[in-house]
C-alpha positions in Angstrom: 228.7 24.5 205.0 230.2 23.7 201.6 233.0 21.1 201.7 235.4 21.6 198.7 237.5 18.6 197.8 240.5 20.1 196.0 243.9 20.0 194.4 245.4 23.2 195.8 247.0 24.3 192.5 244.1 23.5 190.1 242.8 26.4 188.1 239.3 24.8 188.0 239.4 24.6 191.8 240.4 28.2 192.1 237.3 29.1 190.0 235.0 27.5 192.6 237.0 28.9 195.5 236.5 32.4 194.0 232.8 31.8 193.6 232.4 30.6 197.2 234.3 33.7 198.5 232.3 36.1 196.3 229.0 34.7 197.5 230.3 34.8 201.1 229.4 31.2 201.8 230.8 29.2 204.6 233.1 26.6 203.2 236.2 24.5 204.1 238.7 23.0 201.8 239.8 19.3 201.9 243.0 18.4 200.1 243.0 15.3 198.0 245.9 13.0 197.0 245.7 13.4 193.2 246.6 9.8 192.2 244.7 7.8 194.8 241.6 10.1 195.3 240.8 8.0 198.5 239.2 11.0 200.1 236.4 11.1 197.4 236.0 7.4 196.5 232.8 7.0 198.5 230.9 9.7 196.5 228.6 8.6 193.7 229.3 11.6 191.4 232.1 11.8 188.9 235.4 11.8 190.9 237.0 14.8 189.3 238.1 18.1 190.7 236.7 20.3 192.0 234.1 18.3 194.0 231.8 19.8 196.6 229.5 18.4 199.3 226.8 20.7 200.6 226.2 19.6 204.2 222.9 21.5 204.3 221.3 19.9 201.3 223.3 16.7 201.1 224.1 17.4 197.4 227.4 16.2 196.1 228.7 17.2 192.7 231.8 17.8 190.6 232.7 20.0 187.6 233.3 23.6 188.2 230.6 25.3 186.1 227.7 23.1 187.3 228.9 23.7 190.8 228.8 27.5 190.3 225.3 27.2 188.8 224.2 25.1 191.7 225.5 27.6 194.2 223.8 30.5 192.4 220.5 28.7 192.3 220.6 27.4 195.9 222.1 30.5 197.4 221.0 33.4 195.2 222.5 36.2 197.3 225.5 37.8 195.6 224.5 36.3 192.2 227.2 35.4 189.7 224.9 34.6 186.8 222.9 37.4 185.2 219.1 37.7 185.9 218.3 38.4 182.3 217.7 35.0 180.6 219.6 35.9 177.4 222.6 37.1 179.3 222.4 34.2 181.7 222.6 31.7 178.9 225.4 33.7 177.3 227.4 33.6 180.5 226.7 29.8 180.8 228.0 29.2 177.3 231.1 31.2 178.0 231.8 29.1 181.0 231.4 25.8 179.2 233.4 27.0 176.2 236.3 28.2 178.3 236.2 25.0 180.4 236.4 22.9 177.3 239.1 24.9 175.5 241.1 27.5 177.5 241.1 25.4 180.7 242.3 22.3 179.0 244.9 24.0 176.7 246.2 26.2 179.6 246.6 23.1 181.8 248.4 21.3 179.0 250.8 24.1 178.2 251.4 24.9 181.9 252.5 21.4 182.7 254.5 21.3 179.5 256.4 24.4 180.7 257.1 22.8 184.0 258.4 19.5 182.4 260.6 21.4 180.0 262.1 23.7 182.7 261.8 22.2 186.2 260.1 18.8 186.4 261.2 18.3 190.0 258.3 20.6 190.9 255.9 17.9 190.0 256.7 15.8 193.1 256.1 18.9 195.3 252.7 19.3 193.7 251.5 15.7 193.5 253.4 14.0 196.3 254.0 16.4 199.2 252.8 14.0 201.8 253.4 10.6 200.2 255.8 8.4 202.4 256.0 11.2 204.9 256.9 13.7 202.2 259.9 11.7 201.1 259.5 12.4 197.4 259.1 16.1 197.9 262.7 16.3 199.4 265.7 17.4 197.4 267.2 14.4 195.5 264.2 12.3 195.8 262.3 14.8 193.7 264.7 14.1 190.8 263.8 10.4 191.0 260.0 11.0 191.0 260.1 13.6 188.2 260.4 11.2 185.2 257.6 8.9 186.6 255.2 11.8 187.2 256.2 13.5 184.0 255.6 10.4 181.9 252.3 9.8 183.6 251.1 13.3 183.0 252.5 13.4 179.4 250.5 10.3 178.4 247.4 11.3 180.3 247.2 14.8 178.7 249.3 14.1 175.5 251.7 16.9 176.1 254.0 15.3 173.5 251.4 16.1 170.8 251.2 19.8 171.4 252.6 20.6 168.0 250.5 18.1 166.1 247.4 19.2 167.9 248.0 22.9 167.3 247.5 23.7 170.9 249.6 26.9 170.9 247.9 28.1 167.7 244.4 27.3 168.8 244.8 29.1 172.2 246.4 32.2 170.6 243.6 32.4 168.1 241.0 32.1 170.9 242.6 34.6 173.2 243.3 37.5 170.8 239.6 38.4 170.2 238.8 37.9 173.9 241.5 40.4 174.8 240.1 42.9 172.2 236.5 42.4 173.6 237.7 43.1 177.2 239.5 46.2 176.2 236.2 47.4 174.7 233.6 46.1 177.2 235.5 45.4 180.4 233.6 42.1 181.0 232.5 39.2 179.0 228.7 39.5 179.4 226.3 42.4 180.1 228.9 45.0 181.1 229.2 43.5 184.6 231.2 41.0 186.6 229.9 37.5 186.4 230.8 33.8 186.6 232.1 34.1 183.0 234.8 36.5 184.1 235.7 34.3 187.1 236.1 31.4 184.6 238.3 33.3 182.2 240.5 34.9 184.9 240.9 31.6 186.8 241.6 29.4 183.7 244.2 31.8 182.4 246.4 31.2 185.4 248.6 28.4 184.1 249.6 30.6 181.1 251.3 33.0 183.5 254.3 30.7 183.4 254.2 30.2 179.6 256.3 32.9 178.0 254.8 32.6 174.5 251.5 33.9 176.0 252.5 36.1 178.9 255.0 38.0 176.7 252.7 38.2 173.7 252.4 41.9 172.8 248.7 41.6 171.9 247.8 39.8 175.1 249.3 42.2 177.6 245.9 43.8 178.2 244.3 40.4 178.9 246.8 39.6 181.6 246.5 43.1 183.0 242.7 42.6 183.2 243.3 39.3 185.0 245.7 41.0 187.5 243.2 43.8 188.2 240.4 41.2 189.0 242.8 39.3 191.3 243.6 42.6 193.2 239.9 43.7 193.4 238.7 40.3 194.6 241.6 39.4 196.9 242.8 36.4 194.9 246.4 35.0 195.3 248.8 37.0 193.2 250.8 33.9 192.4 250.3 30.2 193.1 253.2 28.3 194.7 254.2 26.7 191.4 254.5 30.1 189.8 257.0 31.1 192.5 258.9 27.8 192.1 259.2 28.3 188.3 260.3 31.9 188.7 262.9 30.9 191.3 264.3 28.2 189.0 264.6 30.7 186.1 266.4 33.2 188.3 268.9 30.6 189.3 269.5 29.2 185.9 269.1 32.4 183.9 267.3 30.4 181.2 263.7 29.7 180.2 262.0 28.0 177.3 260.2 30.7 175.5 260.2 30.7 171.6 257.9 28.2 170.0 260.0 27.4 166.9 257.2 26.3 164.6 255.0 29.3 165.2 254.7 32.0 162.6 253.0 35.4 162.9 250.5 34.5 160.1 249.7 31.0 161.3 246.7 30.1 163.4 243.9 27.6 163.6 240.3 28.2 164.6 239.5 27.5 168.2 237.4 24.4 168.7 234.8 26.5 170.6 234.4 29.4 168.2 231.3 29.1 166.1 230.4 25.8 167.7 226.8 24.9 168.7 225.8 25.7 172.2 227.2 23.2 174.8 225.3 21.3 177.4 228.4 20.0 179.3 232.1 20.8 179.4 234.6 18.5 177.7 237.7 16.9 179.3 241.0 15.7 177.8 242.2 13.1 180.2 243.3 9.8 178.7 243.6 6.5 180.7 247.0 5.0 181.3 248.3 1.6 182.3 251.6 0.4 183.8 252.7 -0.8 180.3 251.9 2.5 178.8 254.0 4.2 181.4 257.0 2.0 180.6 256.8 2.7 176.9 255.8 6.3 177.4 259.2 7.4 178.8 260.5 8.4 175.3 257.5 10.8 174.9 258.5 12.4 178.2 262.1 12.7 177.3 261.3 14.1 173.9 259.1 16.8 175.5 261.8 17.5 178.1 264.7 18.0 175.7 263.4 18.2 172.1 260.1 20.0 172.3 260.8 22.6 169.7 260.4 25.4 172.4 263.9 27.0 172.5 265.9 28.1 175.5 266.7 31.8 175.8 268.3 34.0 178.4 265.8 34.8 181.2 264.9 38.4 181.9 263.3 38.9 185.3 260.2 41.0 185.3 258.4 42.8 188.1 255.0 41.4 187.3 253.5 38.8 185.0 252.8 41.5 182.4 255.7 43.8 183.2 
């Protein structure tokens, strides 16, 4: 039995859930309170999500790509990594690159979109059971939103999206991937692998970011993702996606046009052309109570003066429709 300690909405957790289901392994999910992590404090591995404990072997580990490699080596049936050594290494490098770039950037822009449009969702994601669910209730959510939004903004530096060129870097990375998938169908070896699970899972936060989901040259990429979701029985939409859509339908507005972006502007992805990786990178920055106090202006700037303009919302049938 695999015990999966998880944040329900995490795209990295979804990656491991998908792998467990594909390999037809027995597993159970254990929800963790994001800010206290009391459920995993007793483990001696890095306390990040996802985290698994294999009750058969006693192994405990975190980080989605090493977890999938462990599962494939320990339970080789329904392999997710190619048998050919060259293709296996290629798939592994895809996983680490996507973890270190797409996964981080998509999380950053997904949370940014939520803060700009409907920050009260944050309490429903992070505090559904705190104080008996008090802060997930209407009214209380509005009180919790600035605190949670400030914490997340400082931890992931959402307020530096423009300076860090996050939109540009991600667009530059995804365009050639979309072209490759149109040509080859899969990332490695012409067959489904853990690399494809990684890409499809880590794209999920971008489904609420109009700049990407409406991008004319990325429609094939999101269609590819939706096809894999259907074929492998994945959730069509996470709860936060439905919450964002409902808010847009009520307000008839969304934040869509990135004002500083130009058609001919882009920056090279940090992963492209880089040396092979041994581990994935992370982008979490530590916070203190004083930083939270002085970080409120960064949150408010992101909320109201981000440079991503409001436009009339047009409801669509599907994420790529």
